[in-house]
N, C-alpha and C positions, 0 to 999 in steps of 0.2 A: 436058647438066648445068645446074641451073639456078644463075642468077645473082643472088646474095642481095643484092649490093651495089646492083642495079637497083631503084629506089625502086616501078617498076610491079609487080614480083613480090610487095613487101610489101602493096602495095595489093589484089592479087587474094586473097592470103592472108587480109589482115582482111576482106575484104568475104564471102570464102567462108564464115569463121567466123560472120559475122554474120548471113550466109543461114541458115545450120546453125540458128543459135540462133533466128532468126525462123520458121523452118520447124517447128521442135519446138514453139515456144510457139503456133504455128498449128493444130498436131496436138492438143494439148491441150486447147485451145478446143473443137475441133469435136466432141471427146469429149463435152462437155458440153450439154446440150439447149437451155439457154437462153443469151442474149447473142449479139452478132454477133461475125464473127471478129475477131482483132487485126491483121491485115495484108492489107491490100487488093492488089488487082492492079496498082495504081498502086506501091506500094511494091517489087515484084519488078521494074516495068518500071525504076525509080529505078537498083536494082542493076544492071541490064542494062546502062544509061546508063554507069555507073562502069565496069564490066568493059571497055565498047569506047570508053572514054577519052573519053568526053563528058560531064566533069565539070558542065559551066555546066548543062545539062539536067536531070541528076541531082539538082544542088542546089534547083532549082526545084521539083522535085517532093518533096522531102523536106521543104523550108521550108513547104510549103503543107500536106503530110500529118501533120505534127509538132502542128497545131493540134487536131487531133481524136483524135491516139493519141501520147501523150507515151513509149509504151514503144519507141517507135523513136528516142528521144533519142540512145542511145548510137552511132547510127549516125552522125547529126552531129557528135558528138565524135570518132570515128575519122576522119572525112572531114576536120575540121579541122586535126588533127596531121598527116593525110597533105598537105595543103595548106601547113602550115608549115614542115612538113620539106622540101618541094619550093622553099621560098622564095616561095610563092605567098600573101602575108601579105594582100593585099586580100581573098582569098576566103576565108580563114580568119575575118577578122574579120566579113564579110559574114553568114556561119554562124551566128556566137556574137552577133553584133549582135542576128540576127533572133530570136533564142531567149529573148534578155534583153528585149526589148520586147513580147513575149506576154504580155497580161494573164492568159492561163492557164496560165504557166509555174509547176508546181507547186514548191512551197516547197523542198522536198527537194533539185530540182535546182539552185537558185539558186547557191548557194556555187561549185558545180562549175563552172557557166556561168561565173560572173565569174573563177574561176582561169584557164580557159580563153582567154578575152579578154584576161586580164591578160597571158598568156604571148604571146598574139599582138600586144600594145602592145610587150611588149620586144623583139620580133622585129623592129618595125618602127623601135626606136630612141626611143620615144614613153614615156620612163620616167617623167614627172608623171602620165599616163593611167594607167598599169599600178600605180602607188603608190597611187593612188586605188581601184583598183578591188581590189587586196589588201587595203587597209584595210576597205573594205566588206565584204570576206570574212570579216573577224575581228567586224564587227558583228554576222554572222548565225551565225558559228562560232568563239568566242573561243578555242578550242583546236587552231584549224588551223595545225599546224607547217610546213605547204607554203606559207602565205602569209605567216607571217613570214620563212622563208628566203629567200623571193624579194623582201621588202621589204631584207632585209639586203644581198642581192647589187646592189638599186637604189642604197642608200646607199652600197655599197663604191665602186660605180660613180662615185658623184657625190661622194666622198671627204666624206661627211657622217658623220663618225666620232661624234658625240654620237647621232645618231637609230640608227645602228647598233649602239652599245653598248645603247640602250634597248629595243630590239628582240630583240637577243640574249640579254640579262638575263633575259627571259621563256622563254626555251628552256633556258637553264642547269641548272635542275634535273633537267630530263629527259635531258641529254647533256653532263654536264660535261666528259667527256676530250675531247670533239670543240669544244664551244662554248667551254670555258674558253681555251682558247689564241688561239682565233679573238678573244675579247674583250679579250683580253692584247695582241693585235697592234694593235685600235683604240684602247686607251691609250697604245700606243708612239708611233701615230701622232701623236696628239695631244701626244705629250712632245715629238716633233720640231719640231711647231709652234710650242709655247712656248719650245724651244731656240733656233727662228729669231729670235725675238722677243726675245730675252733674259730670258724670264719662268723664272728658275732655280727658284723654288719651285714652280710648276706643271710643271716637268719632273720634280723630285722626286716631287710628288705623283702624277703620273700613272704613273712608273715603279712606284711602289711599289703602285699600283691594278693594275698588269698583273699583278705577282707575287701579287696576291691571288686572280686568277683562273688563273693558270699559273706554280706554284713554278718551273718550268723555263724561264722565258722568258729566252734568252741576250740578246735584243735589249735588256731590262730591265737585265741586269747589266752591258751594255757601257754604257747612259745615264748609270746610277748612277757607273760606274767613270769615265766622262770628266768628270762633275761632281766628284767626289772630286780628278781629277787638275788640274782648273781651279782647285779650292781649294788646290792643292799638299798635299793628304792623301793622299802616294801609298801608304801601309800602307793606308788603305781602298780606295784604286783596286785594288792589287794583289789583296785580298780579293777584290772583284767578279770581277776578270778570271779569278782562279784557281778562281771558281766556276763557270764556263764548262764546265770539265773534267767535272764531275759532270753539269750540264745537257745538254749535247752537244757531246762532245770533237771533233768534226770542224769545230766554229767556231774551234778554238783558233789555227789558223794567221791568222784575220781580225783577233784582236785582241794576237798574240804580239808585236808590234813595239812597242805601246803599252804593253805589260805590261814588257819588258825595258827601257824607258825608264824607268818607275818605279824599277826596281832601279838603274838607274844614278844617278838623281836622289838616291836613298839610300847610293849608294857601296857597295851589297851586293853585291860580285862573287861571293864564295864561295856566297852564298845564291841567287844567280842561276843559277851554273853547277851547283849540286846539284840547281836544281828544273827547269832543261834536260834533266839526265841521267835525272831521274826521270819526266818527261815524256816523253823519247822511248822510255824503257824500256816504259813503258806503254801507249805509243800508236806503236808502228812505222810504221804505214799514213799517219800525218801526213808533211806535206811541211815540216821543221823546220830541216833542215840547214842552210839557207841562213844564217839568223839565228844558228843555234847557231855555226856557223863564225866569223861575224864578232863575237860576243861572245868567244869563243876567242883571236881575233887581238888583241882590244882589251886583253885581260888578260894573255895567256901569250904572245901572238906568233904569226907567219904559221905558221913550223913547227909549232905545235900545231895550228892550222887545218886543214893539208894532213896532217899526220899523221889528224886526226878525219875528214875527208873520204875519206882512203883506207880506212879502218875502214869507214865506212858504205858506199862502193862494193864493198868485198868482201863485206858483209852482204847488202845489198840493191841490185844494180845500176840503174841507171837512166840517162837521158839526163839529167835534172836534177842528178844528182850528179855526173855525168863533168863535164857544161858547168860547174858552179861549181868543181870540181877544176882543170879546164884555165884558167879565169880567174886562178887563184891561180899557177899553174905558169908563166903567160904572162908574168908580172911581171918587169921588168927582165932577162929571158932575152938572149942575144946570138946573133946570126948566124942560121945554119942553125935551131937549135932554136926561137929566137923565131917564124920563118917558118914553121915547120911547126906551132907552138902555135896561132900566129894562123889559118893554115888551117882548124884543127881547130875553133877557137873559131867560125869564120864558118859550118862546116857543120854544127855543132850548132844554132847559132842559125838555120839556115835550116830544120832538119829540126822545130824546134820553134815556128816561125814560125806554125802555123795550129793552135795551140791556144787553149783556153779556160781561164781560172782558175777557174771558177763551174760548177756543173753543177747542172740541176734534177733532184732523186731522183726525183720525180713523172712528168715529162714527158720528160726528157731534154734541155730547154732550153740551150743553151750561151751562156755570156757572161764578157767580162772585167771585169763589174762585180757587185758583191753587191746582189742585189733581195731585200726581205723577203718580197715577194708576187711569184710567177714570171708574167712578163708574158704567157706562152703559155697556161699552166693555170690560172692564177690563185689556185694554193695557197701557202698561208703558210708560211715558214720551211721551204722544201724546195730551194732554192737553196744549195748549200753548196761550200767550197772542194775543189779536186781538180782538177789540171791534165788536162786531156782532149784527148786530139788528135781534131781534127774533119776531117782531110784524108781 
């Protein structure tokens, strides 16, 4: 059985395809009475070296041959990608630097060679060199989305959010549904930097710019809500927090404690309890019960909290609800019952110790910290609340 995870298998497949194309082109030229054949014996000798895993010898042949026949340049691109995939970045760089240094390089291939060399430098971690090459591609081909996307990746890595925004804006009109949320995240990054400096005007400006590119930006809503809370404008803060339900309800557990505190500051207990009931009835999948129980205890007493948790447990049995219910029932109990409930609490805690609070919906990365950009797959706004057992 063929093992498609083996890079050598893909090398053979790619080169076999190139060989077939080369042979087809050769046969076509042989039918014409004039003009020399396009592929020499050395070309096939080079392919044979590759199939025998003698890349060094093959590379020497191909570098020499391309000067007289640019039709075999695709072989160089394929070989460079294979080297890059196998971690042999130095060999890939040698191929592409050799091509770009040729005075005879046809203009139609220049952008492609620059892109491939840029990928080589990215693989080597030389971001400044890669940035220069992708910018050069844009000089030759202003419409190159590939060059712009790679520049954006570099600026993200360097956390140069201004450059990332400037580059991404050029792609926005072509793909607003994907580029818009990305630009919005960059503005939120700038808002966080301004917040750390105490520049409140810039925090609000950048958050509003984030909404301009993505009206569904949960992060921008949180930033504006926090600023409203700082000004003690609790009504505005509540409006911003409640907007998250429409933007992406999965983030509600992240902000619910702050939202509840805004209601507390306004002494609006009836309004708060009504909102929590409505929230849970519309989003039964969200883990809101702990805070809901605490609010009930604050305004209606412990018995109301226990009754509520019993109701939730009967409707949606889970370890989280059971643990919270046991926590309440273990208070001020005596003798054997207290010991028993203490043992149950310890067992539940042990069962949940290997859980994570946040999960990336894109790659499955688990964490107890909320990241706006997943550290694993680097996707934006895909790490969301939801206790996940990782045992």
